[in-house]
ChimeraX commands (.cxc) that place a marker at each C-alpha (Angstrom):
marker #1 position 35.30,-14.70,4.18 radius 0.5
marker #1 position 32.86,-14.96,7.06 radius 0.5
marker #1 position 29.17,-14.36,6.67 radius 0.5
marker #1 position 27.25,-12.68,9.48 radius 0.5
marker #1 position 24.10,-14.33,10.74 radius 0.5
marker #1 position 20.82,-12.40,10.52 radius 0.5
marker #1 position 19.66,-10.75,13.71 radius 0.5
marker #1 position 16.88,-12.94,15.19 radius 0.5
marker #1 position 15.20,-9.77,16.52 radius 0.5
marker #1 position 14.75,-8.45,12.97 radius 0.5
marker #1 position 11.29,-9.13,11.55 radius 0.5
marker #1 position 10.02,-8.76,8.02 radius 0.5
marker #1 position 7.05,-6.37,7.76 radius 0.5
marker #1 position 4.42,-9.08,7.29 radius 0.5
marker #1 position 5.91,-11.06,10.18 radius 0.5
marker #1 position 5.46,-8.03,12.43 radius 0.5
marker #1 position 1.86,-7.58,11.29 radius 0.5
marker #1 position 1.25,-11.31,11.90 radius 0.5
marker #1 position 2.50,-10.91,15.49 radius 0.5
marker #1 position -0.10,-8.14,15.97 radius 0.5
marker #1 position -3.11,-10.42,15.34 radius 0.5
marker #1 position -5.37,-10.21,18.38 radius 0.5
marker #1 position -3.77,-6.93,19.50 radius 0.5
marker #1 position -4.78,-3.29,19.19 radius 0.5
marker #1 position -3.30,-1.52,16.18 radius 0.5
marker #1 position -3.36,2.13,15.02 radius 0.5
marker #1 position -3.68,2.50,11.25 radius 0.5
marker #1 position -3.06,5.76,9.42 radius 0.5
marker #1 position -4.80,5.84,6.06 radius 0.5
marker #1 position -3.73,7.73,2.92 radius 0.5
marker #1 position -6.83,9.94,3.20 radius 0.5
marker #1 position -7.69,12.01,6.29 radius 0.5
marker #1 position -8.71,8.97,8.35 radius 0.5
marker #1 position -7.10,6.95,11.10 radius 0.5
marker #1 position -8.36,3.69,12.58 radius 0.5
marker #1 position -7.72,2.03,15.91 radius 0.5
marker #1 position -8.96,-1.52,16.36 radius 0.5
marker #1 position -8.15,-5.12,17.19 radius 0.5
marker #1 position -6.47,-6.86,14.27 radius 0.5
marker #1 position -8.26,-10.13,13.45 radius 0.5
marker #1 position -6.43,-10.99,10.23 radius 0.5
marker #1 position -4.80,-9.82,7.01 radius 0.5
marker #1 position -3.75,-11.17,3.62 radius 0.5
marker #1 position -0.70,-10.82,1.36 radius 0.5
marker #1 position -2.03,-7.46,0.10 radius 0.5
marker #1 position -2.30,-6.20,3.72 radius 0.5
marker #1 position -6.09,-5.99,3.47 radius 0.5
marker #1 position -7.03,-6.02,7.16 radius 0.5
marker #1 position -9.99,-7.16,9.22 radius 0.5
marker #1 position -10.42,-5.18,12.45 radius 0.5
marker #1 position -12.89,-5.53,15.34 radius 0.5
marker #1 position -13.95,-2.91,17.93 radius 0.5
marker #1 position -12.88,-0.08,15.63 radius 0.5
marker #1 position -12.77,3.65,16.26 radius 0.5
marker #1 position -12.46,5.72,13.09 radius 0.5
marker #1 position -11.03,9.24,13.36 radius 0.5
marker #1 position -11.60,11.62,10.45 radius 0.5
marker #1 position -10.18,15.13,10.15 radius 0.5
marker #1 position -12.83,17.53,8.86 radius 0.5
marker #1 position -12.93,21.34,8.58 radius 0.5
marker #1 position -15.26,21.29,11.62 radius 0.5
marker #1 position -12.82,19.22,13.69 radius 0.5
marker #1 position -12.23,15.57,14.41 radius 0.5
marker #1 position -15.15,13.23,13.64 radius 0.5
marker #1 position -15.18,9.96,15.62 radius 0.5
marker #1 position -17.14,6.90,14.47 radius 0.5
marker #1 position -17.39,3.59,16.34 radius 0.5
marker #1 position -17.66,0.40,14.27 radius 0.5
marker #1 position -18.04,-3.24,15.32 radius 0.5
marker #1 position -15.96,-4.52,12.39 radius 0.5
marker #1 position -14.28,-3.20,9.24 radius 0.5
marker #1 position -12.36,-4.60,6.27 radius 0.5
marker #1 position -9.64,-2.18,5.15 radius 0.5
marker #1 position -8.17,-2.17,1.64 radius 0.5
marker #1 position -4.39,-2.47,1.98 radius 0.5
marker #1 position -3.85,-0.01,-0.90 radius 0.5
marker #1 position -5.23,2.78,1.30 radius 0.5
marker #1 position -2.99,2.14,4.32 radius 0.5
marker #1 position -0.08,4.56,4.80 radius 0.5
marker #1 position 1.30,3.41,8.18 radius 0.5
marker #1 position 0.69,0.84,10.93 radius 0.5
marker #1 position 1.48,1.38,14.61 radius 0.5
marker #1 position 1.38,-1.91,16.56 radius 0.5
marker #1 position -0.22,-1.51,19.98 radius 0.5
marker #1 position -1.06,2.08,19.12 radius 0.5
marker #1 position -3.92,4.18,20.39 radius 0.5
marker #1 position -4.85,7.72,19.42 radius 0.5
marker #1 position -3.28,10.30,21.75 radius 0.5
marker #1 position -5.67,11.15,24.57 radius 0.5
marker #1 position -7.79,8.05,23.96 radius 0.5
marker #1 position -7.88,4.84,25.95 radius 0.5
marker #1 position -9.36,1.51,24.95 radius 0.5
marker #1 position -12.11,0.12,27.14 radius 0.5
marker #1 position -12.51,-3.41,25.79 radius 0.5
marker #1 position -15.82,-5.26,25.68 radius 0.5
marker link #1:1,2 radius 0.2
marker link #1:2,3 radius 0.2
marker link #1:3,4 radius 0.2
marker link #1:4,5 radius 0.2
marker link #1:5,6 radius 0.2
marker link #1:6,7 radius 0.2
marker link #1:7,8 radius 0.2
marker link #1:8,9 radius 0.2
marker link #1:9,10 radius 0.2
marker link #1:10,11 radius 0.2
marker link #1:11,12 radius 0.2
marker link #1:12,13 radius 0.2
marker link #1:13,14 radius 0.2
marker link #1:14,15 radius 0.2
marker link #1:15,16 radius 0.2
marker link #1:16,17 radius 0.2
marker link #1:17,18 radius 0.2
marker link #1:18,19 radius 0.2
marker link #1:19,20 radius 0.2
marker link #1:20,21 radius 0.2
marker link #1:21,22 radius 0.2
marker link #1:22,23 radius 0.2
marker link #1:23,24 radius 0.2
marker link #1:24,25 radius 0.2
marker link #1:25,26 radius 0.2
marker link #1:26,27 radius 0.2
marker link #1:27,28 radius 0.2
marker link #1:28,29 radius 0.2
marker link #1:29,30 radius 0.2
marker link #1:30,31 radius 0.2
marker link #1:31,32 radius 0.2
marker link #1:32,33 radius 0.2
marker link #1:33,34 radius 0.2
marker link #1:34,35 radius 0.2
marker link #1:35,36 radius 0.2
marker link #1:36,37 radius 0.2
marker link #1:37,38 radius 0.2
marker link #1:38,39 radius 0.2
marker link #1:39,40 radius 0.2
marker link #1:40,41 radius 0.2
marker link #1:41,42 radius 0.2
marker link #1:42,43 radius 0.2
marker link #1:43,44 radius 0.2
marker link #1:44,45 radius 0.2
marker link #1:45,46 radius 0.2
marker link #1:46,47 radius 0.2
marker link #1:47,48 radius 0.2
marker link #1:48,49 radius 0.2
marker link #1:49,50 radius 0.2
marker link #1:50,51 radius 0.2
marker link #1:51,52 radius 0.2
marker link #1:52,53 radius 0.2
marker link #1:53,54 radius 0.2
marker link #1:54,55 radius 0.2
marker link #1:55,56 radius 0.2
marker link #1:56,57 radius 0.2
marker link #1:57,58 radius 0.2
marker link #1:58,59 radius 0.2
marker link #1:59,60 radius 0.2
marker link #1:60,61 radius 0.2
marker link #1:61,62 radius 0.2
marker link #1:62,63 radius 0.2
marker link #1:63,64 radius 0.2
marker link #1:64,65 radius 0.2
marker link #1:65,66 radius 0.2
marker link #1:66,67 radius 0.2
marker link #1:67,68 radius 0.2
marker link #1:68,69 radius 0.2
marker link #1:69,70 radius 0.2
marker link #1:70,71 radius 0.2
marker link #1:71,72 radius 0.2
marker link #1:72,73 radius 0.2
marker link #1:73,74 radius 0.2
marker link #1:74,75 radius 0.2
marker link #1:75,76 radius 0.2
marker link #1:76,77 radius 0.2
marker link #1:77,78 radius 0.2
marker link #1:78,79 radius 0.2
marker link #1:79,80 radius 0.2
marker link #1:80,81 radius 0.2
marker link #1:81,82 radius 0.2
marker link #1:82,83 radius 0.2
marker link #1:83,84 radius 0.2
marker link #1:84,85 radius 0.2
marker link #1:85,86 radius 0.2
marker link #1:86,87 radius 0.2
marker link #1:87,88 radius 0.2
marker link #1:88,89 radius 0.2
marker link #1:89,90 radius 0.2
marker link #1:90,91 radius 0.2
marker link #1:91,92 radius 0.2
marker link #1:92,93 radius 0.2
marker link #1:93,94 radius 0.2
marker link #1:94,95 radius 0.2
view
């Protein structure tokens, strides 16, 4: 009985997040917020430290945009991560 080798292109979720350190990442939160920033680090609970952050919040009046130098996100509130992602219609102009 032969055993197939694992695909070297397959990454575990935390390995993928680790490869995103220093890169832009789009984070969709469980509430009505989304964040786009540069991932500086994370822990085993996927708490994340981001720099140069733009926060997008859906409100009844429309989309509210807030710029932040740095933010620490609680991993329990993260619904989805998009490596290299930017909000549609937005472009990053790094500092």
